[in-house]
Each structure stands twice: as structure tokens, then as C-alpha cells.
N, C-alpha and C positions, 0 to 999 in steps of 0.2 A: 484428167489432164490438169484441172485446176488444183487438185490435190498435190500432184508432183510439182507444179509451179510454186505452190505455197511452201512445200518442203525445201525447194531450191532457194527461195528467197530467205527462209529462216537460216539455212546453212550458210548462205552468202553473208547474211547479217552477222551470224556467229563468228565466221572466219574474219570478217572485217573488224569486229570489235576485239577479237583475240589478237589480231595484228596490232591494233591500236594499243592494247594493254601491254603487249610485248615491247613495242617501241617506247612506250612511256616508262616501263620498268628499266629498259636499257638506258634511257636518258637519265633516270633517277640514279642508277648504278654509276654511270659516268660522272654525274654530278657529285655523288658521295666520294668517289675516288679523287676528283679534283679538289673537293673540300678537305679531304684528309691530307693531300699533298700540300695544300695551302697552310694547314695547321703545322705541318712539319717544317716547311721552308719559308713561309711568309708570316702569317699572323692568324692566331685562332679566332680573333674577332671578325676577320673578313669571312671566315668559314661560318661563324655563328650568324652573321648577318645574311648569309646566302642560304642558310638552311630552310627558311620558309619557301624557297623555290620548290621544294619537294611537295609542299601543300599546293602550291600554284599548279604544278604538273598534274596532281591528282584531281584538282578542281576542273582543269581543262580537259582531262580524260573523261570525267563524268559528262561535261558538256558536249564533248566530241561524240560520245556514244548516244546522246539523246537526239530525237528527231528535231528538225527545224521548228522553231516556235519561240514563244516568250521565255519559257523556262531556260532553254538553251542560251538565248541572248543574255539573260540575266546572269547565268553562271559564267559565261564568257566575260561579261562586264566585271563581275566580282573578281574573277581570276586576273583580269587585266589590271584592275586597281591594285590588287595585292602584289602583282609583279612589278608595277611601278614603284610601290613602297619599298620592295626588296631592292630594286635597282638603286633607289636613293640611299638606302641603308648601306649597301655595298660600296657605293661611291664615297659615302662619308667615311667609312672605315678605311678605304684605300687612301683617302686624303689624310686621315689621322696617321696611318702607317707611314706614309711618305714624309709627313712632318716630323714624326718621331725619329725616323732614320736620318733626317737632315740635321737634327740636333744631337744625335747620339755619337759619343766618342767610344771607340772600341779599343780594347787592350791590344797594343801593337805587336805583342809577341804571342802569348799563349791563347789569346782570345780571337785570333784571326785565322780564317780558313787557309790562308797562304802559308802559315807556319807548318813545317820549317823550310818549305821550298824557297821562301823569300830570303833566306839567310844561308843557303848552302855554300860551302867553300868552293872555290875554283869556278864558280858561275859568274860570268861577266855581268849579269843583271842582278846579282845578289845584293841586298842592302846591308853590306857589311863594311867595316872600316878597312882601309888598305894603306900600306906604306907608300911613301912617295917614290921609293926606289927599292932595290933588292935588300933583303934582310941579311944581317951579318951572320946569322945562324941558320943551319938547314939540317933536316933529318931525312933518313931514308926509310923505306918500308921495313927494313930489317931492324932498325934501332929506334924508330919513332915511339916515344912513350904513349901508352894507351890512356885515353882520357874519358872520364864519365862526367857529364855535366847535366844541368837542368834547363828548363825552358827559358827562364828569365836571363840566364847567363849564356845561352846558346849563341846568340849573335856575337858576343864578345869572344867566346871560345872559337867560333868559326873564323873570326878575324885572325886569331893566333895561328890556327891551322892553315889558313890560306897563305900566311906569310912564310912559315918555316917548315911545313909538312909536305911530303910528296903528294902529287895529285893522284886521286883514286876515285872510285865510284861511291856514291852515297845513295841509300835507299829512300823510300818515301817518308821515313821517320827521321831523316837527317843523320842516319848512322852509317858508319863504315867500319873497316877492319880495326881502326885505331880510335874511333870516336863513338861513344854510346850516349843516349839521351834519356833522362828520367829513369835511370836504373839505380839500384841500391848502391849507396856509397860504400857499403861493406865489401863491394867487389875489389876495392883497393886493399883493405886489410886481408882479404882472402887471396890476394896475389893475381886476380884476374885482370885488373887494370893497375896503372901506375900512379895516376893522379886524378883527383876529383875536384871540380871547380863549381862552387856554389856560394850562396849567401850564408854568412855565419849563423843567422837565425833560421836558416832553412830547415824544414821538417826532415829533409834528407839526412842531415847530420843527427837530428834527434832520434830518427828511427833505427839507427845502426846500434844503439845501445851505448852505455857509458864505457864499457870495456873497449869496444872497437873505436869509440871516439878518442879515448885516451891513447890508443895505439897509433893515432895519426899525428903526423908532423904538419902543423897548419901554418901556412904563410899567407899573410894578407897581400893581395896583388892589386886591389882596387877598392873603392868605397862607393856605396849607393845610399840613397835616402828616400824615405816616403815623404812625398809632398802633397799638400792640400791645395785644391784649386776650386774655383767657382766661376760663375758667369762674369764676363768682363765688365758688366754694368753694376755688379754688386759692390757697394761702397766699403765693405769690410776687407781690409788688406792685412790685418794682423789679429791674432788671437793669443791670449795668454794661455799658459798650460792648463790653468783651472777652467777657463772657458772652453778649451778644446775637450777636456775631460767631460764637462757638462754636456756638450753636444754629442759626443760619442756614446755617452751612457744614457741619453734621452732626457736628462734633467733640463737642458736648454733646447727649446724646440722652435724658437723664433729669432730671426736675425736682429730684431729690435733689442733683444737682451744682450747683444754683444756689439752694440753701436751701429747696427745697420737699419734698414727700413723694416716696417711692419710686414713681414712676410715669413711664412712657414719655412723652416729649414728642411730641404729634401736631401737626406743623406743617402748616398749610393755606396753600398759596401762591396759590390763586385765580387761574386763568388769565385772568380778565377784569380783573385789576388790574395789568397790566404796567407802567404808569407808577409805581405805588406800589412795585412790586418793583424797578424801576430805581433809584428814590430810595434804597431800603434798601441795594441793592448799592453805590451810590455812597458811602453812609455807612460801610459796613464795608470798602470798598476791594477787593472781589472778588465773584465770582458766588455766589449762594446755591443750595442744593440744591432739587430739586423736593420738595414736601411730600407730604401724604397723597394717594394716588391710588386710583382704583377701576377695576375691569375693566368695559369697556363693550362690549356686543354690537354688532358692526358688520354691517350688511346692505348689499349682498347677498353679501359675501365669507364670511359665517359664520366670521369670525375674531374675536379679542378684542384690543382696543386699550385704551390707558390714556388717561385724561383727569383733570385735577386737579379735585377736588371743591370744592363750596361748603363753607364752614366749618360744622362740627357742634359744637355747644356741649356737649362731654362733658368729664369730668374728664381733665385732661392735654392738652386742646386749646390751641393757640396760633394766633391769626390776626392779620391786619393789614388795615387799611383807612385811608381818609382820614378825618380828624376831621369833615369836612363831611358825611360819609355816616353818622355815628353817629346812630341814631334809636331808636325803641321796640323794634326787633328785638333790641337789645343789652342789654335790661334785666336779663338774668341773667348778665351778664359784668362784669368790671372791667378797666380799662385798667392797663397796666404802665408805670411811669415808667422813664426811662433816665438813669443816673448821678444819680438823685435828683431829676430834673426831670420833673414831670408835664406832659402835653400839655393846654394850655388856650389860649383865645384870647389871653390876656395873654402867656403864655410863647412863643407862636408869633409874636405881633406884635413882641415885643422880641428874638426870635431866640435866647432861652436854651434852648428845646427844640431838640434837635439835628437831628431829621429833618424839616425843613420846606422849603417852596419857595414862590416867588412865583407868583401868578396874574397873567399879563401881558395887557395890551391893547396889541397891536402894530400900528403903522400905517406907512405910508411916511414917509420923512423930510420930505416936504412935504405933510402932511395938509390936507384941506380945512377951511374954517372950521367946517362942521357937525361934522366928525369931532373937531376940537379941543373943540367945545362938549360933545360926548358924553363925551369923556374927562374934561373938567373937572367935568361933572355927576357922573360915577361917583365921582370923588375928593371930591365935596362931602359934606356931612353927610347929605343924603338918600341918595346912592348908597352911602355906607359903612354906613348903617343897613340897607340891603338886603343888603349883604355879610354883616353880622353875623346877620341873620335867616335867611340862607341857609346858616348853619353855618360860614362862613369867618371868619378873623380879619381885622380891618381893618388897613390899613397903619399901622404905628406911627410 
């Protein structure tokens, strides 16, 4: 009888410990899933701070399986102290994450998760420019010129479409039967589309090749400029072209060297603003350095890689973007002039501000009558009013 009772107790203990182990492993698995999701959608540092929780769970599992006594109490105490340290670490990382988000300025077009939904034509809530009344020009589905555009000029193009094109459905990428986004501009020379709208220095024009580029009839319809900005308390308001070159190439690393306070220059180069970067590099005549970077946890290789960060508006920060993208996010910053010339629609239109480029509407050399009508309307008073309302400078 005692033998069977002993076997029963051993089996009961084994099953109880097995259940504890399974529950602990389930908790560890759920924790790792949560940590992975936090890496993807929040911040890898929060997940890194939480990883010791796995050790906490294993320590508590060992204590859970031990009989009551001093050893079990000490293990539980050690696990509890480690758990408290982990909670403090996670709380600190969450605080840092919240602070960084509070001072981060996100690219208002291509860098936002709402693009292109925030700029869809014919959407009452879309953040696009609109005419005060009816447009003097209108197209139908049968004769509407087909347009291909890029992310940076999508809001401007959407305002044109909203004013003179027939209403139709748009997909999740912001495309319709007559509007394509981030497609090859060679579609125009191939006859698939009628007009492409983009920056003159855009890689979209470079990628189509010299022959296709030469086959396009290019009409400037607006102007934009790359502007430099910094924290509102930064005393530097103007840079010479030589000082700017020194900062962008890494030769100048402290604001004190350009008339500011003794503080390191934090240059943010924004990986999603390659066209703006190209324009700055053309201006200084050479490549610029990579700016502020951050370690990013990469799954499933469990390695660390670098990526350029969004601009963080801290003392010492220096960022750049297009003037057309300056909005309420930049309220705690001020722009920096170059060689005494501030960026404004007037100085961009007349070309006195040095880092600017044309927005082109390019067609084949033999455009259709409807395409010519569209270009003429964009250059009209109505079209240019939408250009200004969209944040671009009109053609001077």
C-alpha cells in the first residue's frame, strides 16, 4: 500500500512540475512574441530591456519546483529583485521612447503611414489644396490625360486631379485609371501615360536614360527648395555656403565653429529624402556624410544594423526637407538662411535662394490636345493658385 502511495505521490509531483514547466514555457513564448512585435512596431530597446524577464521566469520556475524552505525563499527573492530591475529598465526605455517621439518630426509625405490616403483626390478629408470655386477646365474619363507622379509631388498632383478630373476610385496606393504613383517615367515615352510630374533632379528622370529624357518635352509648373532647419533656441540663423559644405562633409562638427554655442552638430540625413539629399550634394559639389544613426535590432539574424533616424528636434540638431513639406510639425524650429538669403516662395520663384529645383510636367514632344490643355491649365492662375496652396512656389 505504501509502495503505491509513494508511486502516486511521485507521479503527482512529476505531473505538477511538468505543468509548471509548460506554463512557464508558454509564458516565455508569449513574452518573446510580444518582444518581437515591440521591435517591429515600437522600439528594440524596450524589447532588449524586457529580455531578462526570460531569466526571471526560469528562476521562478526553479523556485516553484523546489520544496518549501530557505532555498526556495532565496530563489524567489533573487527572482523578485531581478524582476524589479527589469521593470525599472522597461519603464526607463518607455520614457525615453515617449520623449523621442515627442521631439521627432516625421516626413509629412513619404515617411508617414497615412500616405497616400491622406492626399486622395475627391476625399473630403484629404489634406490637399482646393480651388475656391469651380475650375474653368474639366476632363472626362474618355479624354483625361494619364499622369504618373512621385511621392513628393503626389499631394500637388492630387489637387490638380481633384479640380479638373472626373471622380473615380483610387486604390490603397493612391492610383486610379488615370493616375499612377512611383512608376517609371519611361511610361510616357512608351505611350502608356501622357504626362509625368516630378522634381527636375528626381531619380525618376535619371533612371529613364538620356535618350528617353531627351524625348520628353519638359515644362516647369512649380518650384521647390531644400531648406535647413534647427531647434528654435539655436542661435545660428544663417550659414555661408562654405560653412554649410563643411557641416555636410563632416569638417565642421560643432555649432561654435559657425557662430553658435559650444554644442555638437547632430545632422539628420533622413533616408526617405534622397532627392533632397541629392540636391544638397549637387549644391556643395560632393557627397555628404551620413548623419545621426541608430542601432536597429534585425530579426531573425539577431544582429544589429544601422538606419538613419527621423529628425529629433533637440538642441544641436540640424535637419533638411523640402519647403513644400514644412507644416505644423516644425513649429518649434527655425529655418537657416544660406548666404543671407532665406527660403521663401518669392526667393525660390526668382531663383535667389540657392538650393531649389523645378517641378516639371513632362510629355512627349507631340502631346495630345488634351495633354496640352492640362499643361496650359496648370500654368493658369487657377493652377498656380493650387501650386501655392500646396506649399510650392509658383513659376516666376
